[in-house]
ZAFI-296219 format. One record per residue: residue number from 0; y negated, z, x of N, C-alpha, C, O, CB in turn. Coordinates in pm, whole numbers. Glycine has a CB too. Layout:
N
+-----+--------+--------+--------+--------+--------+--------+--------+--------+--------+--------+--------+--------+--------+--------+--------+
! pos !   n.yy !   n.zz !   n.xx !  ca.yy !  ca.zz !  ca.xx !   c.yy !   c.zz !   c.xx !   o.yy !   o.zz !   o.xx !  cb.yy !  cb.zz !  cb.xx !
+-----+--------+--------+--------+--------+--------+--------+--------+--------+--------+--------+--------+--------+--------+--------+--------+
! NUM !      Y !      Z !      X !      Y !      Z !      X !      Y !      Z !      X !      Y !      Z !      X !      Y !      Z !      X !
...
+-----+--------+--------+--------+--------+--------+--------+--------+--------+--------+--------+--------+--------+--------+--------+--------+
This chain:
146
+-----+--------+--------+--------+--------+--------+--------+--------+--------+--------+--------+--------+--------+--------+--------+--------+
! pos !   n.yy !   n.zz !   n.xx !  ca.yy !  ca.zz !  ca.xx !   c.yy !   c.zz !   c.xx !   o.yy !   o.zz !   o.xx !  cb.yy !  cb.zz !  cb.xx !
+-----+--------+--------+--------+--------+--------+--------+--------+--------+--------+--------+--------+--------+--------+--------+--------+
!   0 ! -14076 !   2613 !  -3649 ! -14123 !   2487 !  -3591 ! -14263 !   2452 !  -3644 ! -14352 !   2422 !  -3565 ! -14025 !   2374 !  -3622 !
!   1 ! -14283 !   2456 !  -3774 ! -14413 !   2424 !  -3832 ! -14521 !   2515 !  -3775 ! -14632 !   2470 !  -3746 ! -14409 !   2435 !  -3985 !
!   2 ! -14490 !   2644 !  -3759 ! -14585 !   2741 !  -3708 ! -14634 !   2703 !  -3570 ! -14755 !   2709 !  -3544 ! -14524 !   2879 !  -3704 !
!   3 ! -14544 !   2661 !  -3478 ! -14588 !   2626 !  -3345 ! -14671 !   2499 !  -3343 ! -14759 !   2485 !  -3258 ! -14471 !   2611 !  -3255 !
!   4 ! -14645 !   2408 !  -3432 ! -14726 !   2285 !  -3437 ! -14868 !   2317 !  -3480 ! -14964 !   2265 !  -3424 ! -14662 !   2181 !  -3535 !
!   5 ! -14883 !   2404 !  -3580 ! -15017 !   2436 !  -3627 ! -15098 !   2514 !  -3525 ! -15221 !   2504 !  -3523 ! -15010 !   2514 !  -3757 !
!   6 ! -15034 !   2592 !  -3439 ! -15106 !   2666 !  -3334 ! -15167 !   2570 !  -3234 ! -15278 !   2592 !  -3187 ! -15012 !   2765 !  -3263 !
!   7 ! -15096 !   2464 !  -3201 ! -15144 !   2372 !  -3098 ! -15229 !   2258 !  -3152 ! -15268 !   2169 !  -3076 ! -15027 !   2315 !  -3025 !
!   8 ! -15257 !   2259 !  -3279 ! -15341 !   2156 !  -3338 ! -15481 !   2167 !  -3278 ! -15539 !   2276 !  -3273 ! -15346 !   2169 !  -3494 !
!   9 ! -15535 !   2056 !  -3233 ! -15664 !   2059 !  -3164 ! -15783 !   2056 !  -3259 ! -15894 !   2091 !  -3220 ! -15674 !   1944 !  -3069 !
!  10 ! -15763 !   2014 !  -3382 ! -15875 !   2003 !  -3475 ! -15846 !   2088 !  -3598 ! -15773 !   2047 !  -3688 ! -15901 !   1855 !  -3515 !
!  11 ! -15903 !   2207 !  -3600 ! -15874 !   2298 !  -3709 ! -15945 !   2254 !  -3837 ! -16047 !   2186 !  -3831 ! -15916 !   2440 !  -3672 !
!  12 ! -15890 !   2293 !  -3953 ! -15956 !   2262 !  -4081 ! -16095 !   2322 !  -4087 ! -16184 !   2265 !  -4150 ! -15872 !   2312 !  -4198 !
!  13 ! -16115 !   2438 !  -4023 ! -16246 !   2503 !  -4024 ! -16350 !   2417 !  -3954 ! -16462 !   2404 !  -4004 ! -16238 !   2640 !  -3958 !
!  14 ! -16316 !   2358 !  -3839 ! -16410 !   2270 !  -3767 ! -16444 !   2147 !  -3850 ! -16560 !   2105 !  -3854 ! -16351 !   2228 !  -3632 !
!  15 ! -16343 !   2089 !  -3915 ! -16367 !   1971 !  -3998 ! -16458 !   2005 !  -4115 ! -16549 !   1928 !  -4147 ! -16234 !   1913 !  -4050 !
!  16 ! -16434 !   2121 !  -4178 ! -16517 !   2163 !  -4290 ! -16660 !   2188 !  -4245 ! -16754 !   2148 !  -4313 ! -16458 !   2289 !  -4355 !
!  17 ! -16678 !   2256 !  -4130 ! -16813 !   2281 !  -4079 ! -16885 !   2150 !  -4052 ! -17002 !   2134 !  -4088 ! -16808 !   2367 !  -3951 !
!  18 ! -16816 !   2055 !  -3988 ! -16876 !   1926 !  -3957 ! -16916 !   1852 !  -4085 ! -17025 !   1794 !  -4092 ! -16778 !   1840 !  -3877 !
!  19 ! -16830 !   1855 !  -4184 ! -16861 !   1790 !  -4312 ! -16983 !   1856 !  -4377 ! -17072 !   1788 !  -4427 ! -16739 !   1795 !  -4407 !
!  20 ! -16985 !   1990 !  -4377 ! -17097 !   2063 !  -4436 ! -17228 !   2037 !  -4361 ! -17332 !   2016 !  -4424 ! -17068 !   2212 !  -4437 !
!  21 ! -17223 !   2038 !  -4228 ! -17342 !   2011 !  -4147 ! -17397 !   1873 !  -4181 ! -17517 !   1857 !  -4203 ! -17309 !   2020 !  -3996 !
!  22 ! -17311 !   1773 !  -4186 ! -17355 !   1637 !  -4218 ! -17417 !   1630 !  -4357 ! -17517 !   1561 !  -4377 ! -17239 !   1538 !  -4207 !
!  23 ! -17357 !   1700 !  -4453 ! -17412 !   1701 !  -4590 ! -17549 !   1767 !  -4594 ! -17639 !   1718 !  -4662 ! -17317 !   1774 !  -4685 !
!  24 ! -17566 !   1877 !  -4522 ! -17695 !   1947 !  -4516 ! -17802 !   1852 !  -4459 ! -17911 !   1841 !  -4515 ! -17686 !   2077 !  -4430 !
!  25 ! -17771 !   1786 !  -4349 ! -17868 !   1696 !  -4285 ! -17896 !   1575 !  -4374 ! -18011 !   1534 !  -4386 ! -17815 !   1650 !  -4147 !
!  26 ! -17793 !   1517 !  -4435 ! -17814 !   1403 !  -4525 ! -17902 !   1442 !  -4643 ! -17991 !   1366 !  -4682 ! -17679 !   1349 !  -4577 !
!  27 ! -17878 !   1560 !  -4698 ! -17960 !   1607 !  -4811 ! -18105 !   1623 !  -4766 ! -18196 !   1579 !  -4835 ! -17906 !   1740 !  -4867 !
!  28 ! -18126 !   1687 !  -4652 ! -18262 !   1706 !  -4601 ! -18330 !   1571 !  -4579 ! -18446 !   1552 !  -4616 ! -18261 !   1786 !  -4468 !
!  29 ! -18258 !   1477 !  -4520 ! -18317 !   1344 !  -4494 ! -18347 !   1268 !  -4623 ! -18435 !   1182 !  -4624 ! -18222 !   1262 !  -4407 !
!  30 ! -18277 !   1299 !  -4730 ! -18304 !   1232 !  -4858 ! -18443 !   1269 !  -4912 ! -18495 !   1201 !  -5000 ! -18196 !   1268 !  -4962 !
!  31 ! -18501 !   1375 !  -4859 ! -18635 !   1418 !  -4901 ! -18746 !   1361 !  -4812 ! -18864 !   1387 !  -4836 ! -18642 !   1571 !  -4900 !
!  32 ! -18709 !   1282 !  -4709 ! -18812 !   1225 !  -4620 ! -18922 !   1158 !  -4701 ! -18896 !   1086 !  -4797 ! -18749 !   1123 !  -4523 !
!  33 ! -19045 !   1184 !  -4660 ! -19159 !   1125 !  -4728 ! -19212 !   1209 !  -4844 ! -19321 !   1182 !  -4894 ! -19123 !    991 !  -4779 !
!  34 ! -19137 !   1310 !  -4886 ! -19186 !   1398 !  -4992 ! -19308 !   1471 !  -4940 ! -19303 !   1530 !  -4832 ! -19075 !   1499 !  -5039 !
!  35 ! -19419 !   1470 !  -5015 ! -19539 !   1537 !  -4967 ! -19522 !   1689 !  -4959 ! -19440 !   1748 !  -5030 ! -19657 !   1503 !  -5058 !
!  36 ! -19601 !   1751 !  -4872 ! -19601 !   1896 !  -4861 ! -19677 !   1956 !  -4978 ! -19782 !   1906 !  -5017 ! -19663 !   1942 !  -4726 !
!  37 ! -19622 !   2062 !  -5034 ! -19694 !   2140 !  -5134 ! -19651 !   2286 !  -5116 ! -19533 !   2318 !  -5127 ! -19664 !   2089 !  -5281 !
!  38 ! -19746 !   2373 !  -5090 ! -19717 !   2514 !  -5073 ! -19650 !   2567 !  -5200 ! -19705 !   2554 !  -5309 ! -19845 !   2595 !  -5041 !
!  39 ! -19532 !   2627 !  -5184 ! -19458 !   2679 !  -5299 ! -19384 !   2572 !  -5378 ! -19314 !   2604 !  -5474 ! -19551 !   2751 !  -5391 !
!  40 ! -19400 !   2444 !  -5338 ! -19336 !   2334 !  -5409 ! -19186 !   2330 !  -5385 ! -19139 !   2363 !  -5276 ! -19397 !   2202 !  -5369 !
!  41 ! -19112 !   2289 !  -5487 ! -18966 !   2288 !  -5477 ! -18904 !   2157 !  -5525 ! -18782 !   2149 !  -5542 ! -18909 !   2402 !  -5555 !
!  42 ! -18986 !   2054 !  -5548 ! -18933 !   1928 !  -5602 ! -18977 !   1810 !  -5516 ! -19052 !   1826 !  -5419 ! -18980 !   1908 !  -5748 !
!  43 ! -18930 !   1692 !  -5551 ! -18967 !   1570 !  -5479 ! -19115 !   1534 !  -5498 ! -19169 !   1450 !  -5425 ! -18879 !   1454 !  -5524 !
!  44 ! -19179 !   1596 !  -5595 ! -19323 !   1576 !  -5613 ! -19399 !   1641 !  -5499 ! -19505 !   1593 !  -5458 ! -19370 !   1633 !  -5750 !
!  45 ! -19345 !   1752 !  -5446 ! -19403 !   1823 !  -5334 ! -19322 !   1947 !  -5303 ! -19280 !   2019 !  -5393 ! -19549 !   1861 !  -5362 !
!  46 ! -19299 !   1971 !  -5174 ! -19220 !   2089 !  -5136 ! -19266 !   2146 !  -5004 ! -19325 !   2076 !  -4921 ! -19072 !   2054 !  -5127 !
!  47 ! -19238 !   2274 !  -4986 ! -19268 !   2338 !  -4859 ! -19141 !   2344 !  -4774 ! -19034 !   2301 !  -4819 ! -19327 !   2480 !  -4880 !
!  48 ! -19152 !   2398 !  -4653 ! -19040 !   2396 !  -4559 ! -18921 !   2477 !  -4608 ! -18806 !   2435 !  -4589 ! -19085 !   2450 !  -4426 !
!  49 ! -18946 !   2590 !  -4671 ! -18833 !   2673 !  -4714 ! -18759 !   2611 !  -4832 ! -18639 !   2632 !  -4847 ! -18883 !   2812 !  -4752 !
!  50 ! -18828 !   2536 !  -4915 ! -18761 !   2466 !  -5026 ! -18669 !   2357 !  -4972 ! -18560 !   2335 !  -5026 ! -18864 !   2405 !  -5124 !
!  51 ! -18710 !   2290 !  -4866 ! -18625 !   2187 !  -4804 ! -18496 !   2252 !  -4755 ! -18387 !   2197 !  -4775 ! -18700 !   2116 !  -4687 !
!  52 ! -18507 !   2365 !  -4691 ! -18389 !   2436 !  -4641 ! -18305 !   2486 !  -4758 ! -18183 !   2473 !  -4757 ! -18431 !   2554 !  -4550 !
!  53 ! -18370 !   2543 !  -4858 ! -18300 !   2593 !  -4976 ! -18215 !   2482 !  -5039 ! -18095 !   2501 !  -5060 ! -18399 !   2649 !  -5078 !
!  54 ! -18275 !   2368 !  -5070 ! -18203 !   2257 !  -5135 ! -18093 !   2198 !  -5046 ! -17985 !   2165 !  -5094 ! -18301 !   2147 !  -5174 !
!  55 ! -18120 !   2186 !  -4918 ! -18024 !   2126 !  -4825 ! -17897 !   2210 !  -4814 ! -17786 !   2157 !  -4816 ! -18088 !   2108 !  -4687 !
!  56 ! -17912 !   2340 !  -4802 ! -17795 !   2427 !  -4791 ! -17728 !   2448 !  -4927 ! -17606 !   2468 !  -4934 ! -17835 !   2562 !  -4731 !
!  57 ! -17804 !   2443 !  -5033 ! -17747 !   2455 !  -5167 ! -17648 !   2341 !  -5193 ! -17552 !   2357 !  -5269 ! -17859 !   2456 !  -5275 !
!  58 ! -17673 !   2225 !  -5130 ! -17585 !   2108 !  -5148 ! -17443 !   2134 !  -5099 ! -17351 !   2060 !  -5135 ! -17644 !   1988 !  -5075 !
!  59 ! -17423 !   2237 !  -5016 ! -17289 !   2272 !  -4968 ! -17247 !   2411 !  -5019 ! -17154 !   2471 !  -4967 ! -17284 !   2269 !  -4814 !
!  60 ! -17318 !   2459 !  -5120 ! -17279 !   2585 !  -5183 ! -17333 !   2710 !  -5118 ! -17287 !   2820 !  -5149 ! -17135 !   2593 !  -5186 !
!  61 ! -17430 !   2696 !  -5028 ! -17491 !   2814 !  -4964 ! -17626 !   2838 !  -5029 ! -17715 !   2753 !  -5023 ! -17506 !   2795 !  -4808 !
!  62 ! -17641 !   2954 !  -5092 ! -17768 !   2989 !  -5156 ! -17853 !   3066 !  -5056 ! -17818 !   3176 !  -5013 ! -17745 !   3072 !  -5286 !
!  63 ! -17964 !   3007 !  -5021 ! -18057 !   3067 !  -4924 ! -18171 !   3136 !  -4999 ! -18200 !   3101 !  -5114 ! -18114 !   2958 !  -4827 !
!  64 ! -18235 !   3234 !  -4935 ! -18357 !   3291 !  -4995 ! -18464 !   3182 !  -5006 ! -18449 !   3074 !  -4949 ! -18409 !   3412 !  -4909 !
!  65 ! -18568 !   3210 !  -5076 ! -18671 !   3109 !  -5104 ! -18782 !   3099 !  -5000 ! -18855 !   3000 !  -4999 ! -18731 !   3138 !  -5236 !
!  66 ! -18798 !   3199 !  -4911 ! -18905 !   3191 !  -4811 ! -18845 !   3178 !  -4671 ! -18734 !   3225 !  -4645 ! -18996 !   3316 !  -4818 !
!  67 ! -18919 !   3114 !  -4582 ! -18869 !   3098 !  -4445 ! -18852 !   3233 !  -4376 ! -18760 !   3250 !  -4296 ! -18964 !   3009 !  -4363 !
!  68 ! -18938 !   3328 !  -4405 ! -18924 !   3461 !  -4344 ! -18791 !   3525 !  -4387 ! -18720 !   3580 !  -4303 ! -19044 !   3553 !  -4384 !
!  69 ! -18758 !   3519 !  -4515 ! -18631 !   3575 !  -4564 ! -18512 !   3494 !  -4511 ! -18408 !   3552 !  -4479 ! -18629 !   3577 !  -4719 !
!  70 ! -18527 !   3363 !  -4502 ! -18420 !   3277 !  -4450 ! -18388 !   3312 !  -4304 ! -18275 !   3295 !  -4260 ! -18459 !   3129 !  -4461 !
!  71 ! -18488 !   3360 !  -4231 ! -18470 !   3389 !  -4088 ! -18375 !   3506 !  -4064 ! -18336 !   3530 !  -3949 ! -18604 !   3419 !  -4025 !
!  72 ! -18338 !   3578 !  -4167 ! -18243 !   3687 !  -4153 ! -18100 !   3646 !  -4187 ! -18008 !   3727 !  -4176 ! -18284 !   3801 !  -4241 !
!  73 ! -18081 !   3522 !  -4227 ! -17948 !   3472 !  -4265 ! -17873 !   3419 !  -4142 ! -17934 !   3388 !  -4040 ! -17960 !   3361 !  -4372 !
!  74 ! -17742 !   3411 !  -4154 ! -17661 !   3350 !  -4049 ! -17658 !   3431 !  -3921 ! -17682 !   3552 !  -3919 ! -17712 !   3214 !  -4019 !
!  75 ! -17627 !   3359 !  -3813 ! -17610 !   3421 !  -3682 ! -17710 !   3360 !  -3584 ! -17726 !   3238 !  -3578 ! -17463 !   3403 !  -3630 !
!  76 ! -17778 !   3445 !  -3508 ! -17874 !   3397 !  -3408 ! -17802 !   3312 !  -3303 ! -17692 !   3346 !  -3259 ! -17947 !   3516 !  -3341 !
!  77 ! -17865 !   3202 !  -3263 ! -17806 !   3110 !  -3165 ! -17903 !   3095 !  -3047 ! -18021 !   3068 !  -3068 ! -17775 !   2970 !  -3231 !
!  78 ! -17853 !   3112 !  -2924 ! -17940 !   3088 !  -2808 ! -17991 !   2943 !  -2810 ! -17918 !   2852 !  -2850 ! -17864 !   3119 !  -2675 !
!  79 ! -18112 !   2923 !  -2767 ! -18173 !   2790 !  -2769 ! -18085 !   2686 !  -2700 ! -18075 !   2573 !  -2748 ! -18310 !   2794 !  -2701 !
!  80 ! -18021 !   2721 !  -2591 ! -17938 !   2624 !  -2518 ! -17813 !   2583 !  -2596 ! -17751 !   2482 !  -2563 ! -17896 !   2682 !  -2384 !
!  81 ! -17777 !   2661 !  -2700 ! -17657 !   2632 !  -2779 ! -17687 !   2575 !  -2917 ! -17597 !   2566 !  -3001 ! -17575 !   2756 !  -2794 !
!  82 ! -17810 !   2538 !  -2942 ! -17848 !   2485 !  -3074 ! -17771 !   2357 !  -3102 ! -17754 !   2271 !  -3016 ! -18001 !   2458 !  -3080 !
!  83 ! -17724 !   2346 !  -3228 ! -17648 !   2230 !  -3272 ! -17705 !   2175 !  -3402 ! -17782 !   2241 !  -3472 ! -17500 !   2266 !  -3290 !
!  84 ! -17665 !   2053 !  -3433 ! -17699 !   1990 !  -3560 ! -17663 !   2085 !  -3673 ! -17554 !   2143 !  -3674 ! -17625 !   1853 !  -3576 !
!  85 ! -17754 !   2102 !  -3768 ! -17731 !   2189 !  -3883 ! -17787 !   2329 !  -3867 ! -17800 !   2401 !  -3965 ! -17587 !   2198 !  -3909 !
!  86 ! -17821 !   2368 !  -3745 ! -17882 !   2500 !  -3725 ! -18024 !   2498 !  -3782 ! -18084 !   2391 !  -3797 ! -17883 !   2539 !  -3574 !
!  87 ! -18077 !   2615 !  -3812 ! -18212 !   2626 !  -3866 ! -18301 !   2686 !  -3757 ! -18269 !   2789 !  -3697 ! -18214 !   2713 !  -3996 !
!  88 ! -18414 !   2621 !  -3734 ! -18512 !   2667 !  -3635 ! -18626 !   2738 !  -3708 ! -18667 !   2696 !  -3816 ! -18567 !   2548 !  -3550 !
!  89 ! -18675 !   2846 !  -3648 ! -18784 !   2923 !  -3708 ! -18903 !   2927 !  -3613 ! -18889 !   2936 !  -3492 ! -18737 !   3067 !  -3742 !
!  90 ! -19021 !   2921 !  -3675 ! -19146 !   2909 !  -3600 ! -19250 !   3009 !  -3651 ! -19246 !   3052 !  -3765 ! -19201 !   2766 !  -3610 !
!  91 ! -19343 !   3043 !  -3561 ! -19461 !   3122 !  -3597 ! -19581 !   3029 !  -3584 ! -19630 !   3006 !  -3474 ! -19476 !   3252 !  -3506 !
!  92 ! -19627 !   2977 !  -3696 ! -19739 !   2882 !  -3692 ! -19870 !   2948 !  -3736 ! -19975 !   2885 !  -3735 ! -19710 !   2761 !  -3782 !
!  93 ! -19863 !   3075 !  -3774 ! -19982 !   3147 !  -3817 ! -20046 !   3223 !  -3702 ! -20014 !   3199 !  -3586 ! -19947 !   3243 !  -3928 !
!  94 ! -20135 !   3313 !  -3735 ! -20207 !   3390 !  -3635 ! -20119 !   3494 !  -3566 ! -20141 !   3527 !  -3449 ! -20325 !   3458 !  -3698 !
!  95 ! -20018 !   3546 !  -3637 ! -19927 !   3644 !  -3578 ! -19818 !   3568 !  -3502 ! -19743 !   3491 !  -3562 ! -19864 !   3738 !  -3687 !
!  96 ! -19810 !   3591 !  -3374 ! -19723 !   3512 !  -3285 ! -19573 !   3536 !  -3304 ! -19492 !   3457 !  -3256 ! -19758 !   3540 !  -3144 !
!  97 ! -19535 !   3643 !  -3372 ! -19392 !   3673 !  -3390 ! -19348 !   3667 !  -3535 ! -19230 !   3690 !  -3564 ! -19362 !   3811 !  -3334 !
!  98 ! -19437 !   3635 !  -3628 ! -19404 !   3633 !  -3772 ! -19358 !   3493 !  -3813 ! -19431 !   3395 !  -3794 ! -19526 !   3677 !  -3857 !
!  99 ! -19239 !   3484 !  -3868 ! -19184 !   3356 !  -3913 ! -19268 !   3303 !  -4029 ! -19285 !   3369 !  -4131 ! -19034 !   3370 !  -3955 !
! 100 ! -19320 !   3181 !  -4010 ! -19399 !   3116 !  -4115 ! -19354 !   2974 !  -4143 ! -19406 !   2909 !  -4234 ! -19546 !   3116 !  -4076 !
! 101 ! -19257 !   2924 !  -4067 ! -19215 !   2784 !  -4082 ! -19070 !   2771 !  -4035 ! -19022 !   2849 !  -3953 ! -19308 !   2689 !  -4001 !
! 102 ! -19002 !   2670 !  -4090 ! -18862 !   2648 !  -4053 ! -18825 !   2501 !  -4068 ! -18888 !   2426 !  -4143 ! -18768 !   2736 !  -4138 !
! 103 ! -18720 !   2462 !  -3996 ! -18668 !   2325 !  -4005 ! -18520 !   2323 !  -3971 ! -18467 !   2419 !  -3916 ! -18746 !   2230 !  -3911 !
! 104 ! -18454 !   2213 !  -4005 ! -18311 !   2197 !  -3983 ! -18288 !   2099 !  -3869 ! -18345 !   1990 !  -3868 ! -18239 !   2149 !  -4112 !
! 105 ! -18204 !   2137 !  -3773 ! -18173 !   2049 !  -3659 ! -18094 !   1928 !  -3710 ! -17992 !   1941 !  -3778 ! -18092 !   2127 !  -3549 !
! 106 ! -18145 !   1809 !  -3676 ! -18078 !   1684 !  -3715 ! -18002 !   1621 !  -3598 ! -17906 !   1547 !  -3619 ! -18179 !   1584 !  -3770 !
! 107 ! -18046 !   1652 !  -3476 ! -17981 !   1601 !  -3356 ! -18005 !   1701 !  -3243 ! -18113 !   1758 !  -3231 ! -18035 !   1458 !  -3317 !
! 108 ! -17902 !   1720 !  -3161 ! -17917 !   1806 !  -3043 ! -17827 !   1750 !  -2934 ! -17705 !   1764 !  -2940 ! -17881 !   1956 !  -3075 !
! 109 ! -17890 !   1687 !  -2835 ! -17811 !   1634 !  -2723 ! -17899 !   1621 !  -2600 ! -18018 !   1590 !  -2609 ! -17748 !   1498 !  -2759 !
! 110 ! -17839 !   1644 !  -2485 ! -17906 !   1632 !  -2356 ! -18041 !   1701 !  -2352 ! -18139 !   1646 !  -2301 ! -17923 !   1487 !  -2320 !
! 111 ! -18047 !   1821 !  -2406 ! -18170 !   1898 !  -2402 ! -18275 !   1855 !  -2503 ! -18382 !   1916 !  -2510 ! -18228 !   1888 !  -2266 !
! 112 ! -18247 !   1754 !  -2581 ! -18340 !   1708 !  -2684 ! -18296 !   1762 !  -2820 ! -18180 !   1746 !  -2859 ! -18348 !   1553 !  -2686 !
! 113 ! -18388 !   1825 !  -2890 ! -18359 !   1878 !  -3022 ! -18457 !   1818 !  -3122 ! -18578 !   1835 !  -3109 ! -18366 !   2034 !  -3023 !
! 114 ! -18402 !   1748 !  -3221 ! -18484 !   1694 !  -3331 ! -18455 !   1776 !  -3455 ! -18343 !   1820 !  -3478 ! -18454 !   1541 !  -3357 !
! 115 ! -18559 !   1797 !  -3535 ! -18543 !   1876 !  -3657 ! -18625 !   1816 !  -3769 ! -18726 !   1749 !  -3746 ! -18583 !   2023 !  -3633 !
! 116 ! -18580 !   1840 !  -3892 ! -18650 !   1792 !  -4011 ! -18714 !   1913 !  -4078 ! -18654 !   2020 !  -4085 ! -18552 !   1716 !  -4109 !
! 117 ! -18835 !   1894 !  -4127 ! -18910 !   2004 !  -4189 ! -19016 !   1944 !  -4280 ! -19035 !   1823 !  -4282 ! -18975 !   2096 !  -4082 !
! 118 ! -19083 !   2029 !  -4355 ! -19193 !   1983 !  -4439 ! -19324 !   2024 !  -4373 ! -19363 !   2140 !  -4374 ! -19182 !   2041 !  -4584 !
! 119 ! -19389 !   1925 !  -4317 ! -19514 !   1945 !  -4243 ! -19632 !   1941 !  -4339 ! -19635 !   1859 !  -4431 ! -19530 !   1838 !  -4133 !
! 120 ! -19729 !   2029 !  -4318 ! -19846 !   2032 !  -4407 ! -19922 !   1899 !  -4403 ! -19982 !   1860 !  -4503 ! -19940 !   2147 !  -4368 !
! 121 ! -19919 !   1829 !  -4290 ! -19995 !   1704 !  -4279 ! -19913 !   1580 !  -4314 ! -19969 !   1483 !  -4366 ! -20050 !   1691 !  -4140 !
! 122 ! -19782 !   1581 !  -4286 ! -19701 !   1460 !  -4304 ! -19594 !   1471 !  -4412 ! -19527 !   1372 !  -4442 ! -19635 !   1424 !  -4175 !
! 123 ! -19578 !   1587 !  -4472 ! -19469 !   1607 !  -4568 ! -19337 !   1618 !  -4493 ! -19335 !   1657 !  -4377 ! -19464 !   1492 !  -4671 !
! 124 ! -19227 !   1582 !  -4559 ! -19095 !   1595 !  -4497 ! -19080 !   1487 !  -4391 ! -19084 !   1367 !  -4421 ! -18981 !   1586 !  -4602 !
! 125 ! -19062 !   1531 !  -4267 ! -19056 !   1442 !  -4153 ! -18969 !   1503 !  -4043 ! -18934 !   1621 !  -4050 ! -19198 !   1412 !  -4100 !
! 126 ! -18935 !   1424 !  -3943 ! -18859 !   1475 !  -3829 ! -18950 !   1483 !  -3707 ! -19036 !   1398 !  -3687 ! -18736 !   1385 !  -3799 !
! 127 ! -18928 !   1586 !  -3627 ! -19005 !   1607 !  -3505 ! -18912 !   1648 !  -3393 ! -18794 !   1677 !  -3416 ! -19115 !   1713 !  -3526 !
! 128 ! -18967 !   1651 !  -3273 ! -18891 !   1691 !  -3155 ! -18937 !   1830 !  -3114 ! -19057 !   1857 !  -3108 ! -18909 !   1589 !  -3039 !
! 129 ! -18842 !   1919 !  -3086 ! -18876 !   2055 !  -3044 ! -18954 !   2056 !  -2912 ! -19026 !   2152 !  -2884 ! -18749 !   2139 !  -3030 !
! 130 ! -18940 !   1951 !  -2832 ! -19014 !   1944 !  -2706 ! -19162 !   1912 !  -2726 ! -19241 !   1925 !  -2632 ! -18951 !   1840 !  -2615 !
! 131 ! -19201 !   1872 !  -2847 ! -19342 !   1852 !  -2879 ! -19415 !   1982 !  -2849 ! -19371 !   2089 !  -2891 ! -19362 !   1808 !  -3030 !
! 132 ! -19526 !   1974 !  -2776 ! -19598 !   2092 !  -2729 ! -19628 !   2192 !  -2841 ! -19607 !   2312 !  -2823 ! -19728 !   2049 !  -2663 !
! 133 ! -19675 !   2145 !  -2955 ! -19709 !   2234 !  -3067 ! -19587 !   2313 !  -3113 ! -19592 !   2435 !  -3126 ! -19768 !   2153 !  -3184 !
! 134 ! -19477 !   2241 !  -3138 ! -19356 !   2305 !  -3190 ! -19291 !   2395 !  -3084 ! -19239 !   2501 !  -3117 ! -19256 !   2200 !  -3238 !
! 135 ! -19293 !   2352 !  -2960 ! -19234 !   2432 !  -2854 ! -19304 !   2567 !  -2841 ! -19238 !   2669 !  -2822 ! -19240 !   2356 !  -2721 !
! 136 ! -19437 !   2568 !  -2850 ! -19513 !   2693 !  -2840 ! -19490 !   2783 !  -2961 ! -19490 !   2905 !  -2948 ! -19662 !   2662 !  -2825 !
! 137 ! -19471 !   2723 !  -3079 ! -19454 !   2800 !  -3202 ! -19310 !   2846 !  -3225 ! -19286 !   2934 !  -3307 ! -19500 !   2719 !  -3320 !
! 138 ! -19215 !   2787 !  -3152 ! -19073 !   2816 !  -3172 ! -19039 !   2963 !  -3143 ! -19082 !   3019 !  -3043 ! -18989 !   2725 !  -3084 !
! 139 ! -18962 !   3024 !  -3234 ! -18918 !   3162 !  -3216 ! -18768 !   3171 !  -3184 ! -18730 !   3226 !  -3081 ! -18948 !   3243 !  -3342 !
! 140 ! -18684 !   3116 !  -3272 ! -18538 !   3124 !  -3253 ! -18466 !   3032 !  -3351 ! -18526 !   2979 !  -3445 ! -18488 !   3269 !  -3270 !
! 141 ! -18337 !   3016 !  -3326 ! -18252 !   2937 !  -3415 ! -18142 !   3023 !  -3473 ! -18103 !   3124 !  -3414 ! -18192 !   2818 !  -3340 !
! 142 ! -18092 !   2983 !  -3590 ! -17982 !   3055 !  -3655 ! -17881 !   2955 !  -3710 ! -17917 !   2846 !  -3755 ! -18035 !   3146 !  -3769 !
! 143 ! -17754 !   2993 !  -3706 ! -17645 !   2910 !  -3758 ! -17596 !   2972 !  -3888 ! -17563 !   3090 !  -3893 ! -17528 !   2896 !  -3654 !
! 144 ! -17593 !   2890 !  -3993 ! -17557 !   2941 !  -4125 ! -17408 !   2937 !  -4153 ! -17359 !   3012 !  -4239 ! -17628 !   2862 !  -4229 !
! 145 ! -17334 !   2850 !  -4081 ! -17187 !   2845 !  -4096 ! -17123 !   2797 !  -3968 ! -17001 !   2786 !  -3960 ! -17145 !   2754 !  -4214 !
+-----+--------+--------+--------+--------+--------+--------+--------+--------+--------+--------+--------+--------+--------+--------+--------+
């Protein structure tokens, strides 16, 4: 009897855990809002985009590599149309159009609108919209870490 009840349960423990972890990652990232950008920086005094991702995922026990290029090999690739809160977006903001040089964490994804938090060289840790012309052109792909 217990076995059949657990099969038909609509909300698995795995989904609840993923949702809790996603929310923790986004909350941690948002706690850094306003932190100035610093290349190679890893603290609230100044941080780069990969440090924001590193600290945010570390808050749920996931140890990420330290650079956005190395981080881009983690997790599972997600089609743009399936991007969800907590996914990591990767960008080519340098001269090489396919080389990952920047990353951010999706904070909201609904009705075709994707917002992400990242450490911008001009504004520090801030949220932007993927539909912004600059980010849309630089966007490469998204990955899901859990």
